[in-house]
C-alpha positions, -999 to 999 in steps of 0.1 A, spaced: -509 -836 174 -518 -845 212 -482 -830 218 -491 -800 197 -522 -791 218 -504 -799 251 -476 -774 244 -503 -748 234 -525 -753 269 -486 -756 290 -483 -720 272 -516 -709 280 -514 -719 316 -477 -702 321 -482 -671 299 -490 -651 328 -465 -659 344 -437 -659 320 -445 -623 312 -449 -608 349 -412 -630 363 -395 -630 330 -402 -603 303 -417 -576 333 -383 -576 351 -359 -578 320 -379 -549 307 -373 -529 340 -337 -534 335 -336 -527 299 -350 -498 312 -323 -491 340 -295 -495 314 -308 -468 291 -314 -443 314 -276 -451 325 -256 -455 297 -277 -440 270 -302 -411 280 -283 -377 275 -281 -357 305 -311 -332 291 -328 -357 296 -335 -355 335 -319 -321 335 -290 -335 354 -261 -365 348 -278 -397 358 -253 -416 388 -273 -443 402 -302 -461 383 -326 -487 409 -361 -493 419 -375 -487 455 -405 -487 477 -420 -455 490 -442 -456 522 -474 -442 524 -481 -437 563 -516 -420 554 -530 -447 534 -512 -474 556 -496 -489 520 -463 -486 499 -459 -475 466 -439 -494 442 -415 -475 418 -396 -494 390 -370 -463 380 -354 -443 402 -330 -417 391 -303 -398 410 -275 -382 403 -257 -354 397 -271 -309 391 -238 -286 389 -221 -298 423 -249 -311 439 -248 -348 435 -274 -374 453 -304 -356 439 -336 -372 428 -338 -364 394 -370 -388 379 -391 -415 393 -409 -438 363 -428 -465 356 -415 -495 336 -441 -514 324 -442 -544 297 -471 -545 278 -495 -518 293 -504 -484 283 -498 -460 304 -522 -430 312 -533 -404 331 -539 -425 360 -500 -438 363 -489 -402 362 -513 -394 390 -500 -422 413 -458 -410 405 -471 -372 412 -488 -388 446 -454 -406 454 -431 -371 446 -451 -357 470 -443 -384 494 -411 -382 489 -412 -341 491 -426 -349 528 
């Protein structure tokens, strides 16, 4: 029984790290692969060509914003068009504040 308690204690101490360092990045990769291999072209109003993550500087706030999913692609003859940005968060409920953050980032990219 003592060994079992040690396992529970160990998991309790390491669970958050495992979720953030292993499960979270794996989920983000799955989202990238879904965009690249499974999304219909009309999902993004264009053909996804590149899926990446990135950081967008915010000079006014003197910070930067991490973007988990950045989709660039082709619309007609135009290539390299930003089709979409998004969040890929494991086990988090996305709400309006996440959407507002993404809108803010799109505004930064537009300038």
